[in-house]
C-alpha positions in Angstrom: 27.2 67.5 -11.3 25.7 65.8 -8.3 23.4 68.8 -7.3 22.6 69.2 -11.0 21.7 65.9 -11.6 19.7 65.6 -8.6 18.0 69.1 -9.1 16.8 68.0 -13.1 15.6 64.2 -12.0 13.7 65.9 -9.4 11.9 68.4 -11.6 10.8 65.8 -14.1 9.8 63.8 -11.3 7.4 66.8 -9.9 5.8 66.7 -13.4 5.6 63.0 -14.2 5.1 61.1 -11.5 3.5 63.8 -9.0 1.4 64.8 -12.3 -0.1 61.5 -12.3 -2.7 61.8 -10.1 -3.7 58.7 -10.6 -7.2 58.0 -10.0 -9.3 60.1 -11.2 -6.8 62.2 -13.2 -9.6 64.3 -15.1 -9.3 66.8 -12.1 -6.8 69.5 -13.3 -7.1 70.7 -9.1 -6.0 67.1 -8.0 -3.0 67.3 -10.6 -2.4 70.9 -9.3 -1.9 69.7 -6.1 0.1 66.7 -6.4 2.8 69.1 -8.5 2.8 71.8 -5.6 3.1 68.8 -2.7 6.4 67.1 -5.1 8.0 70.5 -5.6 7.5 71.3 -1.8 8.9 67.5 -1.0 11.8 68.4 -3.6 13.1 71.4 -2.1 12.6 69.8 1.5 15.0 66.8 0.7 17.2 69.4 -1.4 18.0 71.5 2.1 21.4 73.1 1.6 22.3 71.7 -1.7 22.1 75.1 -3.1 18.9 74.0 -6.0 15.5 75.6 -5.3 12.6 74.5 -7.7 10.0 77.2 -8.6 6.7 76.6 -10.6 6.0 79.0 -12.9 3.3 79.5 -15.7 0.9 76.9 -14.4 -2.0 75.9 -16.7 -4.8 73.5 -15.9 -7.4 71.9 -17.4 -9.5 69.0 -17.1 -7.4 66.4 -19.9 -4.2 68.3 -19.5 -1.9 70.1 -17.7 0.5 72.6 -18.4 3.8 74.3 -16.3 7.5 75.7 -16.6 9.6 74.5 -13.3 12.3 76.5 -13.0 16.1 75.4 -11.5 17.9 78.3 -9.1 21.5 77.4 -8.4 21.6 79.7 -5.3 24.7 78.8 -3.6 26.4 81.4 -2.9 29.2 80.2 -4.6 27.2 80.6 -7.8 25.7 83.8 -7.1 26.8 86.7 -9.1 27.9 90.1 -7.9 24.1 91.9 -8.6 22.6 89.2 -6.5 21.0 86.8 -9.2 21.2 83.7 -9.3 21.7 81.3 -12.6 18.8 79.3 -13.3 17.5 77.4 -16.3 13.8 76.2 -17.3 11.6 73.0 -18.4 8.6 73.2 -19.7 6.4 70.1 -19.4 3.1 68.7 -20.8 1.1 66.4 -18.5 -1.9 64.6 -20.4 -4.0 62.8 -18.0 -7.0 60.1 -18.0 -8.2 57.4 -16.1 -5.5 55.0 -15.2 -2.5 56.7 -16.3 -0.6 59.7 -17.3 1.9 60.9 -20.1 4.2 63.8 -20.0 6.7 65.4 -21.8 9.5 67.7 -20.8 12.4 69.5 -21.9 15.2 72.7 -21.8 14.0 75.8 -22.5 16.6 77.5 -24.9 17.1 81.2 -24.1 18.2 83.5 -26.5 21.4 83.5 -24.1 21.9 79.9 -25.2 21.3 80.3 -29.0 24.6 82.3 -28.6 26.6 79.9 -27.8 24.9 76.0 -28.8 26.2 75.4 -32.8 24.5 72.7 -35.0 21.2 73.5 -33.0 19.4 72.7 -36.3 16.2 73.8 -33.9 16.3 71.2 -31.4 16.0 71.4 -27.8 19.7 69.8 -26.2 17.9 68.1 -23.5 14.4 66.5 -23.1 12.1 64.1 -21.8 8.8 62.3 -21.8 7.3 59.2 -20.0 4.4 57.4 -19.2 3.2 57.3 -15.5 0.3 54.9 -14.1 -0.5 53.6 -10.6 2.3 51.1 -10.5 4.3 51.7 -13.4 6.2 54.4 -14.9 8.6 55.0 -17.9 11.1 57.7 -18.1 12.6 58.1 -21.7 15.4 60.9 -21.8 17.1 62.3 -24.6 20.5 63.7 -25.0 20.8 65.8 -28.7 24.0 66.1 -30.7 25.1 70.0 -30.2 28.3 71.7 -29.9 28.8 74.3 -27.6 31.8 77.0 -28.0 32.9 79.1 -25.4 36.3 81.6 -25.0 38.2 79.1 -23.6 37.1 75.9 -25.3 34.2 73.6 -27.6 32.4 70.6 -26.6 30.4 68.5 -29.1 27.7 66.6 -27.0 26.6 63.4 -29.3 23.3 62.1 -29.0 22.2 59.5 -26.4 18.5 58.1 -25.1 18.4 56.2 -21.4 15.2 54.3 -20.6 14.2 53.9 -16.9 11.3 51.2 -16.1 10.2 51.7 -13.1 7.6 48.8 -11.2 6.1 50.5 -8.2 4.6 46.9 -7.0 7.8 45.4 -6.9 9.8 48.4 -6.0 12.0 47.6 -8.8 13.4 49.4 -11.8 15.6 48.7 -14.6 17.9 51.4 -16.7 19.3 51.1 -20.3 20.9 53.4 -22.3 23.7 54.7 -25.1 25.1 57.7 -25.7 27.3 58.3 -28.7 29.8 60.6 -26.3 31.3 64.0 -26.0 34.5 65.6 -27.2 35.9 68.7 -25.0 38.6 71.5 -25.2 39.3 73.1 -22.8 42.2 75.5 -24.0 44.1 72.4 -25.7 43.3 69.9 -22.9 41.1 67.7 -25.1 39.0 65.2 -23.2 36.9 62.1 -25.8 34.3 59.9 -24.9 33.0 57.2 -26.9 30.0 55.1 -27.7 29.1 54.8 -24.2 26.1 52.1 -23.0 24.5 51.2 -19.9 22.5 48.9 -18.4 21.6 48.5 -14.6 18.9 46.7 -12.5 17.8 47.3 -8.6 15.1 46.5 -6.3 13.8 48.0 -3.0 15.1 45.7 0.0 14.1 47.5 3.2 13.5 51.2 4.1 16.9 51.8 3.5 18.6 49.6 1.1 18.5 48.6 -2.6 20.1 46.1 -4.2 21.2 46.7 -7.7 23.7 45.8 -10.9 25.1 48.2 -13.4 27.2 47.8 -16.3 29.1 50.2 -18.2 30.8 49.9 -21.5 33.4 52.6 -22.9 34.4 52.5 -26.6 36.8 55.0 -26.1 38.2 57.6 -23.0 41.0 59.6 -24.1 43.0 62.5 -22.7 45.2 64.4 -24.4 47.3 68.2 -24.1 50.7 69.4 -25.2 52.6 67.6 -22.4 50.5 64.1 -21.8 48.0 61.5 -23.8 46.3 58.6 -22.2 43.9 56.9 -24.9 42.1 53.8 -23.6 39.8 51.6 -25.6 37.0 48.8 -24.3 36.4 50.1 -20.9 34.2 47.8 -18.9 32.7 48.6 -15.4 30.5 46.3 -13.4 29.2 46.5 -9.5 26.7 44.8 -7.6 25.4 45.6 -4.0 23.4 43.0 -2.7 22.2 41.5 0.6 23.9 37.7 1.9 21.8 35.6 3.8 23.1 33.3 6.4 21.0 30.7 8.3 23.1 31.4 11.7 23.9 34.6 10.8 22.8 38.3 10.4 22.3 39.0 7.1 25.4 41.6 5.8 25.7 43.5 2.9 28.0 42.7 -0.1 29.8 45.7 -2.7 32.0 43.8 -6.0 32.7 45.3 -8.8 35.2 44.7 -12.2 37.3 46.7 -14.1 38.5 46.1 -17.5 40.2 47.5 -20.3 41.6 45.6 -23.7 44.1 48.7 -24.5 45.6 51.8 -22.7 48.1 53.8 -24.0 50.2 56.3 -22.0 53.1 59.1 -23.5 54.6 61.7 -22.1 56.0 64.8 -25.0 55.9 62.3 -27.9 57.1 59.6 -26.3 55.6 56.2 -25.3 56.0 55.4 -21.4 53.7 52.2 -21.0 51.6 50.1 -23.7 49.1 48.2 -21.7 47.0 44.5 -23.1 44.2 43.7 -21.9 44.0 44.3 -18.3 41.7 44.5 -15.3 40.7 43.9 -11.5 38.0 43.1 -9.2 37.1 43.9 -5.6 34.5 43.4 -2.7 33.8 45.3 0.6 31.8 43.0 3.1 31.0 42.6 6.4 28.8 44.8 7.4 24.9 43.7 8.6 22.1 45.0 7.1 21.0 46.6 10.4 24.2 48.4 10.9 24.0 49.8 7.5 20.4 51.0 7.6 21.6 52.3 11.2 24.1 54.4 9.6 21.8 55.0 6.6 18.9 56.7 8.4 20.9 59.1 10.9 22.7 60.2 7.1 19.6 61.4 5.8 18.5 63.2 9.3 21.5 65.4 9.3 22.6 68.6 7.7 26.1 67.6 5.8 27.5 71.1 5.3 26.7 71.7 8.9 27.3 68.8 11.3 27.4 70.0 14.9 29.2 68.1 17.6 26.2 67.1 18.8 25.7 65.3 15.2 29.0 64.1 15.2 28.4 62.4 18.5 25.2 60.4 17.3 26.8 59.2 13.8 30.7 58.7 15.3 29.7 54.8 17.0 27.5 53.9 14.3 29.6 54.7 11.5 32.6 52.6 13.6 30.6 50.1 13.8 29.8 50.0 9.9 33.8 50.2 9.3 35.4 48.0 12.5 32.9 45.3 10.5 33.9 45.9 6.9 36.6 44.3 4.9 37.8 45.3 1.1 39.7 42.7 -1.0 41.5 43.7 -4.0 41.6 40.2 -6.4 42.1 39.2 -9.3 44.6 42.0 -10.4 46.0 41.5 -13.9 48.0 43.5 -15.6 49.5 43.6 -18.8 52.2 45.8 -20.7 54.1 44.7 -24.2 57.4 44.0 -21.4 55.1 42.1 -19.2 52.5 41.4 -16.4 51.9 42.1 -12.9 49.4 39.7 -10.8 47.9 40.4 -6.9 45.8 40.8 -4.6 45.2 42.4 -1.2 42.7 42.1 1.8 42.3 44.5 4.1 40.1 45.1 7.7 40.7 46.7 11.0 40.7 44.3 14.4 39.7 47.0 17.1 36.9 47.6 18.9 34.1 50.9 18.6 35.7 53.1 21.5 39.5 52.6 19.8 38.1 53.4 16.4 37.0 56.6 17.7 39.6 57.7 19.3 41.7 57.0 16.4 39.7 58.9 14.0 40.8 62.2 16.3 44.2 60.8 15.3 44.6 59.2 11.7 48.3 57.9 12.8 47.8 55.7 15.5 45.2 54.2 13.2 47.7 52.2 11.8 48.4 49.6 14.7 44.4 48.2 14.0 45.2 47.8 10.2 45.3 44.2 9.3 46.4 43.4 5.5 47.6 40.7 3.7 49.2 41.1 0.0 50.5 38.9 -2.7 51.9 40.5 -6.1 54.3 38.6 -8.3 55.7 41.2 -10.7 57.7 39.9 -14.0 61.1 40.7 -13.7 61.1 42.0 -17.5 59.1 45.0 -16.0 62.5 46.2 -14.3 63.7 47.9 -17.6 60.5 49.9 -18.4 59.3 50.1 -14.7 62.3 51.2 -12.7 60.1 50.9 -9.8 60.3 47.9 -9.5 64.0 47.5 -9.8 64.3 49.8 -7.0 62.0 47.8 -4.8 64.1 44.9 -5.6 67.3 46.6 -4.7 65.8 47.7 -1.6 64.1 44.4 -0.9 67.1 43.3 -1.4 69.5 44.9 1.3 67.1 43.7 3.8 67.0 40.1 2.8 63.4 40.3 2.0 63.8 39.9 -1.7 61.8 36.6 -3.4 61.3 35.4 -7.0 61.0 32.5 -9.2 62.2 32.4 -12.5 60.1 34.9 -13.8 58.7 37.5 -10.8 59.7 38.9 -8.1 57.6 37.8 -5.6 56.2 39.9 -2.7 54.2 38.7 0.3 53.4 41.4 2.3 51.6 41.0 6.5 50.5 44.0 8.5 49.1 43.2 11.8 49.3 45.2 15.2 51.4 47.5 13.6 53.8 46.1 12.1 54.6 45.2 8.7 56.8 42.1 6.8 57.6 41.4 3.9 58.3 37.9 2.9 58.4 37.7 6.3 61.0 40.1 6.8 60.1 42.7 9.4 59.9 46.1 8.2 61.7 49.0 10.3 
């Protein structure tokens, strides 16, 4: 999925952003040169990802350009027995003027696609348009509704539109979109995604770091088959990445997020297991400095992730160890509510070690536990002991060890791990 998404974005960018040979843009040769450079750069960046972009059927004029980009999936796992690789084409039309360029791009629908696509009505399933100028860009992505029938199932895609605005001067972007969802049935395994709204934005801060915020709302997310049924409603996902600035300390990166839902129903063989009411949790990851993060991102960019040599490992491990050692992860505002009761809690995890010790621990993970520092609190309604037997068993075990604590409503747990020793409610665990 990541490879396909990256390929589409690169292709649209090649025909859109690169096609805007900004001033002057009346010369077809200039447009062609920009596109060829962009495609060559995109293929170089893709490296061994298994996607190659090719330019086909290039027609240039003074005021407009038409071309086709082909995306070839040459990953050995996808190449067919006869040596041919699967591909799809996107055709582009670019109108270039003095200060900007307008483009329209769409998937080329083959006869094979037409045999599989129903409810097609002559629509192109995926197409793009936009405007590129010297300092600003707009890219619109359109998903048309269609049904894809295969021998083992059906995909019903519903319409959607996503708009990306990019300000080159401010090096910032904002993203807004709405998608009506999808229904997939694969041999009785049914996945339904309801209306989805996406909103986000970001800004470049350094050569390698962008700060951003995202907000995703999914009205419905269901999964079912003949054994299990999972149905959720009003799922909201938020995350933010920013830089924290302090007067007397180096700048650090800060990542945070929040997940909430209004309802979650879980059943097995027609019998209800759990019904969750409005619930949620938040999380943060902090600690690494901007300098440490940039160093890791820079060296990672230069590596081939699929062919890391021992020399590569020697370069990246010390930097990675510094980032991991500086990080602190926290889970907080945990509020899980069912019809029988609730669970509240929080947790903080970090490492107490140095670079050399951590690198050694990476080669033998069992010794990593001695460097973990963890503190957690939980309050679990005793009313959940019947519907969730795992908590009743936990209470019995804690009682046997002399570590059981409670109040009128809740079983209380305070867990602490340090120097390889775990304690629960001040009682060491053996």
